[in-house]
C-alpha positions as CSV (number, residue, x, y, z in Angstrom):
1,M,0.0,23.6,-24.5
2,N,1.7,20.5,-26.7
3,R,0.4,17.2,-26.7
4,L,3.1,15.1,-24.6
5,I,1.9,18.2,-21.9
6,R,-1.6,17.5,-23.0
7,T,-1.3,14.0,-22.1
8,S,0.5,14.4,-18.6
9,V,-1.4,17.1,-17.3
10,M,-4.3,14.4,-18.6
11,F,-2.8,11.2,-17.0
12,A,-2.6,13.6,-13.5
13,A,-6.2,14.9,-13.6
14,L,-7.0,10.7,-13.8
15,L,-4.5,9.3,-11.5
16,A,-6.3,12.3,-9.4
17,F,-9.7,11.8,-9.4
18,A,-9.3,7.4,-8.8
19,A,-6.7,8.0,-5.6
20,G,-9.7,10.6,-4.5
21,A,-12.4,7.5,-5.7
22,V,-11.2,5.0,-3.7
23,F,-10.7,7.1,-0.6
24,A,-14.4,8.1,-0.6
25,Q,-15.6,4.6,-1.1
26,G,-14.4,4.7,3.3
27,T,-15.0,2.2,5.0
28,K,-16.7,0.1,2.6
29,G,-15.4,-3.7,3.2
30,M,-13.3,-3.0,5.7
31,I,-12.6,-5.9,8.4
32,E,-10.9,-5.6,11.5
33,S,-7.3,-7.0,12.1
34,K,-5.2,-5.7,14.7
35,A,-2.0,-4.8,14.0
36,W,1.0,-2.5,15.6
37,Y,2.2,0.8,13.6
38,V,5.4,3.3,14.8
39,D,4.4,6.4,15.4
40,T,7.1,8.8,14.4
41,D,8.0,10.0,18.0
42,K,8.9,5.7,17.5
43,K,6.2,5.6,20.0
44,V,4.6,1.8,19.2
45,R,0.2,2.0,18.9
46,D,-1.7,-0.8,18.2
47,M,-4.9,-0.2,15.7
48,S,-7.5,-2.2,14.4
49,Y,-9.0,-0.6,11.4
50,W,-6.3,0.7,9.1
51,R,-4.7,1.0,5.5
52,V,-1.5,2.3,4.4
53,Y,-1.1,4.0,1.4
54,L,2.3,3.3,-0.6
55,G,2.6,6.0,-3.2
56,D,1.9,6.5,-6.6
57,Y,3.4,5.1,-10.0
58,D,3.9,4.9,-13.3
59,V,3.4,1.7,-14.5
60,K,3.1,-0.5,-17.4
61,L,0.2,-3.7,-17.4
62,K,-0.6,-6.2,-19.4
63,R,-4.3,-6.9,-20.7
64,N,-6.5,-8.6,-22.4
65,Y,-9.0,-6.2,-25.1
66,P,-11.2,-7.5,-27.5
67,G,-10.4,-7.3,-30.9
68,E,-6.1,-6.5,-29.6
69,G,-5.2,-9.7,-27.8
70,Q,-3.1,-9.4,-25.4
71,I,-1.7,-5.1,-25.4
72,E,1.0,-3.5,-23.3
73,I,-0.9,-0.3,-21.7
74,N,0.8,2.6,-19.2
75,A,-1.4,3.5,-16.4
76,G,-0.7,5.9,-14.0
77,M,-1.7,4.1,-10.0
78,N,-1.9,4.4,-6.5
79,F,-1.2,1.5,-4.1
80,Q,-2.7,0.6,-0.8
81,L,-1.6,-2.1,2.2
82,F,-5.1,-3.1,3.3
83,P,-5.6,-6.1,6.4
84,A,-6.5,-9.2,4.5
85,G,-7.5,-11.1,8.4
86,P,-4.7,-12.1,11.3
87,N,-1.7,-12.0,10.2
88,K,-2.3,-11.3,6.8
89,G,-2.4,-8.5,4.3
90,F,-3.2,-7.7,0.5
91,I,-1.6,-4.9,-2.1
92,E,-4.4,-3.5,-4.6
93,G,-3.6,-1.0,-6.9
94,N,-6.0,1.4,-8.4
95,G,-5.6,3.7,-11.4
96,Q,-6.6,4.7,-14.7
97,S,-5.0,4.2,-18.3
98,I,-6.3,5.3,-21.9
99,K,-8.7,2.4,-21.7
100,G,-9.8,3.7,-18.4
101,K,-10.1,2.4,-15.3
102,V,-7.4,-0.7,-14.0
103,Q,-7.2,-2.6,-11.0
104,S,-3.8,-4.7,-9.6
105,L,-3.3,-6.8,-7.3
106,P,0.6,-6.7,-6.8
107,G,3.0,-8.9,-4.6
108,M,5.8,-8.0,-1.8
109,R,9.2,-8.8,-2.1
110,I,12.2,-8.3,-0.7
111,V,15.0,-7.4,-2.6
112,A,18.8,-7.7,-0.4
113,G,21.9,-8.0,-2.7
114,G,20.1,-6.4,-6.3
115,G,18.3,-7.8,-8.7
116,D,14.1,-8.5,-8.7
117,G,14.6,-10.4,-5.2
118,E,12.0,-12.9,-4.1
119,E,8.4,-12.8,-3.4
120,I,6.8,-13.0,-0.2
121,K,3.7,-13.2,1.5
122,M,2.8,-11.2,4.5
123,E,2.3,-14.3,6.7
124,E,6.6,-14.5,6.8
125,I,7.1,-10.9,7.9
126,D,8.5,-9.8,11.1
127,Y,8.3,-6.4,10.9
128,I,8.0,-3.8,8.3
129,Y,10.1,-0.4,9.3
130,D,12.1,2.9,7.9
131,Y,8.9,4.0,7.0
132,G,8.5,0.8,5.3
133,T,10.9,0.6,2.5
134,K,12.0,-2.0,4.1
135,V,11.2,-5.5,5.7
136,A,12.3,-8.4,8.5
137,L,11.4,-11.4,7.8
138,K,10.6,-14.5,10.8
139,D,13.5,-16.4,9.4
140,G,15.5,-13.2,10.4
141,R,15.9,-12.0,6.7
142,K,16.1,-8.1,6.0
143,G,15.6,-6.1,2.9
144,G,14.3,-3.9,1.0
145,F,10.5,-3.8,1.1
146,M,9.1,-3.9,-2.6
147,I,6.2,-4.1,-4.9
148,G,6.4,-6.6,-7.2
149,P,3.9,-5.3,-10.5
150,E,2.1,-7.9,-13.2
151,N,4.9,-7.2,-15.4
152,G,8.1,-7.8,-13.6
153,G,11.0,-5.7,-11.6
154,V,10.1,-4.4,-8.7
155,L,8.9,0.1,-7.5
156,E,10.1,0.6,-4.3
157,V,7.5,2.3,-2.0
158,K,7.3,5.7,-0.8
159,R,7.3,5.4,2.8
160,F,4.2,4.2,4.6
161,Q,1.1,7.0,4.8
162,L,-1.5,5.3,7.8
163,S,-5.4,5.8,7.6
164,E,-7.5,4.7,10.6
165,Y,-10.7,3.9,11.6
166,K,-12.9,3.6,14.8
167,K,-15.7,2.3,15.3
168,E,-18.7,4.3,16.9
169,K,-22.4,4.5,16.8
170,G,-23.9,6.4,14.0
171,R,-26.8,9.1,14.3
172,F,-29.4,6.0,13.9
173,G,-27.4,3.6,16.6
174,E,-25.7,1.5,13.6
175,E,-21.8,1.2,14.4
176,E,-19.8,2.9,11.3
177,L,-16.4,3.1,10.7
178,K,-15.0,7.5,11.5
179,E,-11.5,8.1,10.6
180,I,-8.9,9.4,12.9
181,K,-5.8,9.2,11.0
182,D,-5.4,10.6,7.1
183,R,-2.4,9.4,5.9
184,V,0.1,10.4,8.7
185,P,3.5,8.8,8.0
186,V,4.2,6.1,10.3
187,I,8.0,4.6,10.5
188,G,7.3,0.8,11.3
189,L,4.5,-2.3,11.0
190,S,3.6,-5.2,12.7
191,F,0.7,-7.5,13.7
192,T,2.6,-8.2,16.7
193,K,3.0,-6.1,19.9
194,E,6.8,-7.7,19.9
195,G,7.3,-6.9,16.5
196,A,6.6,-3.1,16.1
197,T,8.9,-3.0,19.3
198,R,11.5,-4.3,17.1
199,A,11.1,-2.1,14.3
200,A,11.0,1.2,16.8
201,A,14.5,0.3,17.4
202,E,15.8,-0.1,13.8
203,A,17.7,3.1,12.6
204,T,15.7,5.3,10.1
205,S,16.4,6.7,7.2
206,D,16.3,10.7,7.3
């Protein structure tokens, strides 16, 4: 096994470990945030506790290290969309590099007509559709829904996968969140039922 293959295998193993660690953290810090999604039968359903997996990526990050200054490192990362309260959300990336664990909070972008597009906030979004690859804004604009990593450029979302949770009583009477969906493909997402209905009416890719 040559050095390149060994390095690739190591990165794959580290990324799998990091992804597992993120999901193993379960529901720590998860907040209630009402939203609606479109399932693969184009049915609109509501949810209160959730997160959406966006895919695994190889990225370049700029980081400062003692004695080295700012350097660019290669990392394997998984990105997820988390709710952050009513009509709010953020993307978080976790992964591994040759320097150890790395984390990133990339922006969201709408891309229409080429280029790197324009950064957008969750509050500007009416709905996300076509398995999470496209976005419609409240001002009427539509385009590709992309991740805007900190090093510039854009990353295409690799189709939404939803994890959903439900609050239940634990063994000792305490409330806890139980996973009821684990990375299930979904077509669309919105913080309003009306937005999700519009997402359901959009054409979808194969």
